[in-house]
C-alpha positions in Angstrom: 34.4 10.4 -1.2 35.0 7.0 -2.9 35.7 5.5 0.5 32.1 6.3 1.6 30.8 3.8 -1.0 32.7 1.0 0.7 31.5 2.0 4.1 27.9 2.4 3.0 26.0 -0.8 3.8 23.7 -0.2 0.8 26.7 -0.6 -1.6 28.8 -3.5 -0.1 32.2 -4.0 -1.8 31.8 -7.8 -1.6 28.1 -8.9 -1.8 27.3 -12.3 -0.3 27.2 -15.2 -2.8 23.6 -16.0 -1.5 22.3 -12.9 -3.3 23.9 -14.0 -6.6 22.2 -17.4 -6.3 18.8 -15.7 -5.7 19.3 -13.3 -8.6 20.4 -15.9 -11.1 17.1 -18.0 -11.1 15.1 -14.8 -11.4 17.1 -13.9 -14.5 16.5 -17.3 -16.1 12.7 -17.0 -15.4 12.6 -13.6 -17.0 14.5 -14.8 -20.1 12.2 -17.8 -20.4 9.1 -15.6 -20.2 10.4 -13.1 -22.9 8.9 -13.8 -26.3 11.5 -15.2 -28.7 
């Protein structure tokens, strides 16, 4: 059943780098907004 995870488009084995770039700025904004 582990092979299904790789075949499932919802869980890509190698996510595109573009997604990482989009997630990184959001994380920085969330950290900056957190008190302390």
